[in-house]
VEXDREN-2710 file (C-alpha; in Angstrom, 1 decimal):
% VEXDREN-2710
k/r/px/py/pz
1/UNK/-76.7/-66.0/161.3
2/UNK/-75.4/-68.5/163.9
3/UNK/-78.8/-70.3/163.5
4/UNK/-78.3/-70.6/159.8
5/UNK/-74.8/-72.0/160.3
6/UNK/-76.1/-74.5/162.8
7/UNK/-78.7/-75.9/160.3
8/UNK/-76.2/-76.0/157.5
9/UNK/-73.8/-77.9/159.6
10/UNK/-76.5/-80.2/160.9
11/UNK/-77.6/-81.0/157.3
12/UNK/-74.1/-81.2/156.0
13/UNK/-74.7/-78.4/153.5
14/UNK/-71.9/-76.1/152.5
15/UNK/-72.7/-72.4/152.4
16/UNK/-72.4/-72.0/148.7
17/UNK/-74.7/-75.0/148.1
18/UNK/-77.6/-73.6/150.2
19/UNK/-79.2/-71.4/147.5
20/UNK/-79.4/-74.3/145.1
21/UNK/-80.7/-76.7/147.7
22/UNK/-83.3/-74.2/148.8
23/UNK/-84.6/-73.7/145.2
24/UNK/-84.7/-77.5/144.6
25/UNK/-86.6/-78.0/147.9
26/UNK/-89.4/-75.6/146.9
27/UNK/-89.5/-76.9/143.4
28/UNK/-90.2/-80.4/144.8
29/UNK/-92.5/-79.0/147.4
30/UNK/-94.9/-77.3/145.0
31/UNK/-94.9/-80.1/142.4
32/UNK/-95.4/-82.7/145.2
33/UNK/-98.3/-80.7/146.6
34/UNK/-99.9/-80.5/143.1
35/UNK/-99.7/-84.2/142.6
36/UNK/-101.1/-84.8/146.1
37/UNK/-104.2/-82.7/145.2
38/UNK/-104.6/-84.6/142.0
39/UNK/-104.3/-88.0/143.7
40/UNK/-106.7/-87.1/146.5
41/UNK/-109.4/-85.9/144.0
42/UNK/-109.1/-88.8/141.6
43/UNK/-108.8/-91.6/144.2
44/UNK/-111.9/-90.3/146.0
45/UNK/-113.8/-90.0/142.8
46/UNK/-112.8/-93.5/141.7
47/UNK/-113.9/-95.1/145.0
48/UNK/-117.1/-93.2/145.0
49/UNK/-117.9/-94.7/141.6
50/UNK/-116.4/-98.2/141.8
51/UNK/-115.8/-100.9/144.4
52/UNK/-112.3/-101.3/145.7
53/UNK/-111.7/-104.6/143.9
54/UNK/-111.6/-102.6/140.6
55/UNK/-108.3/-100.9/141.7
56/UNK/-106.1/-103.7/140.2
57/UNK/-107.3/-102.7/136.7
58/UNK/-106.1/-99.2/137.4
59/UNK/-102.7/-100.6/138.2
60/UNK/-102.6/-102.6/135.0
61/UNK/-103.5/-99.5/133.0
62/UNK/-100.9/-97.4/134.8
63/UNK/-98.2/-100.0/134.0
64/UNK/-99.0/-99.6/130.3
65/UNK/-99.1/-95.8/130.6
66/UNK/-95.8/-95.8/132.5
67/UNK/-94.0/-97.9/129.9
68/UNK/-95.1/-95.5/127.1
69/UNK/-94.3/-92.5/129.2
70/UNK/-90.8/-93.7/130.0
71/UNK/-90.1/-94.6/126.4
72/UNK/-91.3/-91.1/125.2
73/UNK/-89.3/-89.4/127.9
74/UNK/-86.1/-91.2/126.9
75/UNK/-86.6/-90.4/123.2
76/UNK/-87.5/-86.7/123.7
77/UNK/-84.9/-85.8/126.2
78/UNK/-82.2/-86.5/123.6
79/UNK/-83.9/-84.3/121.0
80/UNK/-85.0/-81.3/123.0
81/UNK/-82.7/-78.8/124.8
82/UNK/-82.4/-79.5/128.5
83/UNK/-84.0/-76.3/129.8
84/UNK/-86.9/-76.3/127.3
85/UNK/-87.5/-80.0/127.8
86/UNK/-87.9/-79.8/131.6
87/UNK/-90.0/-76.6/131.4
88/UNK/-92.2/-78.5/129.0
89/UNK/-92.5/-81.4/131.4
90/UNK/-93.8/-79.0/134.1
91/UNK/-96.3/-77.4/131.8
92/UNK/-97.3/-80.8/130.5
93/UNK/-98.1/-82.0/134.0
94/UNK/-100.1/-78.9/134.8
95/UNK/-101.8/-79.0/131.4
96/UNK/-102.9/-82.7/131.8
97/UNK/-104.3/-82.0/135.3
98/UNK/-106.4/-79.2/133.7
99/UNK/-107.5/-81.4/130.9
100/UNK/-108.6/-84.1/133.4
101/UNK/-110.6/-81.5/135.2
102/UNK/-112.3/-80.2/132.1
103/UNK/-112.8/-83.7/130.7
104/UNK/-114.4/-84.9/133.9
105/UNK/-117.1/-82.3/133.4
106/UNK/-117.6/-83.1/129.7
107/UNK/-117.1/-86.9/129.7
108/UNK/-119.1/-89.1/132.0
109/UNK/-117.9/-92.5/130.7
110/UNK/-116.4/-94.9/133.1
111/UNK/-113.1/-95.2/131.3
112/UNK/-112.1/-91.7/132.3
113/UNK/-112.2/-92.7/136.0
114/UNK/-109.8/-95.5/135.3
115/UNK/-107.6/-93.4/133.1
116/UNK/-107.4/-90.3/135.4
117/UNK/-106.5/-92.3/138.5
118/UNK/-103.8/-94.2/136.5
119/UNK/-102.5/-90.9/135.2
120/UNK/-101.5/-90.1/138.8
121/UNK/-98.7/-92.6/138.5
122/UNK/-97.6/-91.0/135.2
123/UNK/-97.4/-87.6/136.9
124/UNK/-95.4/-89.1/139.8
125/UNK/-93.0/-90.7/137.3
126/UNK/-92.6/-87.5/135.3
127/UNK/-92.0/-85.5/138.4
128/UNK/-89.3/-87.8/139.6
129/UNK/-87.6/-88.0/136.2
130/UNK/-87.6/-84.2/135.8
131/UNK/-86.5/-83.4/139.4
132/UNK/-83.7/-85.9/139.6
133/UNK/-82.6/-85.0/136.1
134/UNK/-82.2/-81.4/137.2
135/UNK/-80.5/-82.3/140.5
136/UNK/-78.0/-84.5/138.7
137/UNK/-76.9/-81.5/136.6
138/UNK/-76.3/-79.3/139.6
139/UNK/-74.2/-81.6/141.8
140/UNK/-71.2/-83.9/141.3
141/UNK/-71.2/-87.5/142.8
142/UNK/-69.7/-86.5/146.1
143/UNK/-72.2/-83.7/146.6
144/UNK/-75.1/-85.9/145.5
145/UNK/-74.3/-88.4/148.3
146/UNK/-74.6/-85.6/150.8
147/UNK/-77.4/-83.5/149.4
148/UNK/-79.9/-85.7/147.6
149/UNK/-81.6/-86.7/150.9
150/UNK/-82.0/-83.0/151.8
151/UNK/-83.3/-81.8/148.4
152/UNK/-85.8/-84.6/148.1
153/UNK/-87.2/-83.9/151.6
154/UNK/-89.5/-81.3/150.1
155/UNK/-91.7/-84.1/148.9
156/UNK/-92.6/-85.1/152.5
157/UNK/-94.1/-81.8/153.8
158/UNK/-95.6/-81.3/150.3
159/UNK/-97.7/-84.4/150.6
160/UNK/-98.5/-83.8/154.3
161/UNK/-99.7/-80.2/153.6
162/UNK/-101.3/-81.2/150.2
163/UNK/-103.4/-84.0/151.7
164/UNK/-104.3/-81.8/154.8
165/UNK/-105.3/-78.9/152.7
166/UNK/-107.4/-81.2/150.5
167/UNK/-109.3/-82.3/153.5
168/UNK/-109.9/-78.7/154.5
169/UNK/-110.8/-77.4/151.0
170/UNK/-113.1/-80.3/149.9
171/UNK/-116.2/-79.0/151.8
172/UNK/-115.9/-75.7/150.0
173/UNK/-114.6/-76.5/146.6
174/UNK/-115.8/-80.1/146.0
175/UNK/-113.6/-83.0/145.2
176/UNK/-113.2/-82.3/141.5
177/UNK/-112.1/-78.7/141.9
178/UNK/-109.1/-79.9/143.9
179/UNK/-107.6/-80.4/140.4
180/UNK/-107.5/-76.7/140.0
181/UNK/-105.4/-76.4/143.1
182/UNK/-103.1/-79.1/141.7
183/UNK/-102.7/-77.1/138.5
184/UNK/-101.9/-73.9/140.4
185/UNK/-99.5/-75.6/142.7
186/UNK/-97.6/-77.1/139.7
187/UNK/-97.4/-73.7/138.0
188/UNK/-96.1/-72.2/141.2
189/UNK/-93.0/-74.3/140.9
190/UNK/-92.0/-72.6/137.6
191/UNK/-90.3/-69.5/139.3
192/UNK/-88.1/-71.9/141.3
193/UNK/-87.3/-73.8/138.1
194/UNK/-86.2/-70.6/136.4
195/UNK/-84.0/-69.6/139.3
196/UNK/-82.4/-73.1/139.2
197/UNK/-81.7/-72.8/135.5
198/UNK/-80.2/-69.4/136.1
199/UNK/-77.7/-71.1/138.5
200/UNK/-76.6/-73.4/135.7
201/UNK/-75.3/-70.4/133.6
END
């Protein structure tokens, strides 16, 4: 008990805020890990197929995709209820990862390599928009200044563990099957999302 109080004081978290902060941490953790698996797989596959000087074209494509994604997000968030919209974002991210995995088996054209790597940046954008949209509903401005650094810290161990596990799993699963791990990790964030939404009631 004293240990818990020590960490709460160290992180400047009030006792009643801890349950929410903890759920947000794990939400960000699993989504961050899922995106890390996706990036590892698609980056490795792209560099296996193309020379590194082709990467700028991926950035150009991702810029276009990010613009359309941001526009669609802005329009849809005003027309779909908050809870259903954010749940849909999580399922959309998981679903597109699965589609890339299936499409990579069925489609061998070069364009898919460019598109799938560029899609990583779309996933990263959607994850940030969704996560910070939820966090902003839970805390006022004063709380945000204290807590946003803590709740976003789940992204750091997520990437560290995600990239490390990718290295360990690749010899057994193959690069492409890392996408399945990304889908699973993204779906594992849903229970934490449901708990957070319950706290908004």
